[in-house]
N, C-alpha and C positions, 0 to 999 in steps of 0.2 A: 488353815490346813484341812480342817474339819467339815467346815461350812464349804471349800471346792469342793471336797470330795465327797459331798451328802448332793451338791448342786449336781455334777456329773450320775451319778447314782439317780437322780429323778427326773433327771430329763435327756434328751434323748442325743447319740451321740455326735446327731450331726448339727447340734444346737449350735449357734452362732459363738454364744461362747465358751465350750466347749475347749475351742483348739486354748484360748489364754488362760483357763485354768490348768490344763494340763503346762502349760510352761510355766506358770507359777509355782506348780506343786514340783515339779525340777528343783524349781531355783529356790526353794523351801529344802529340798534332801542334798542338794549340793551344800548350804548352809550347815545343816546338821554334820554332814560328812564333815567340811572343814574342822567343825570345834567339837566332833567326838566322838568318827569315826564312823564304821558299819554300828557298832555298837549303841548311838544313840540315835540311827536311823530306825533299828529295829525295835530298839522301846518305843520311840514317839510312834511307829508306825504301829503296833501294837496294841498301843493304848488309842486309839484314833480309832481303830478297827474296832476293839469293844463299845466303844463308845457311839461309832455309828450301828453297828449292830444290835446294839441294845433301842438306839434311838428310833431308828424306820426300818427294821428287820431288813435291811440289806446288807451282802457282804462286799467291803471293799479291795478284797484280798488282786484282784484282778490289775488292777491299780500299780500296786510294788512294783510289776512292770515299769513303770515312767520314768523308776530310777536306776533302770539296768545300766546307763553309760555311764553313770555317775563313778562307780569302781568297781575291778572284776569280782570283789568278793558278793555284790550284791547282785544275782541273778533271779529272778523273778519271770 
């Protein structure tokens, strides 16, 4: 997921693969929710957010919204 979000942050939103990456990030979110609920989603996103921010100095918080329709408890 780190690679997916990093790709999206470093490439134009109109990039050919952007939609494909978004679908995969959403799929990962659904898997996380199925395994550990919202807590698992929060924990992994926090860790990913910290790493990406540190490595490429860009903030992936806006991509949290890609998981909004997985559960009503996730609203970003």
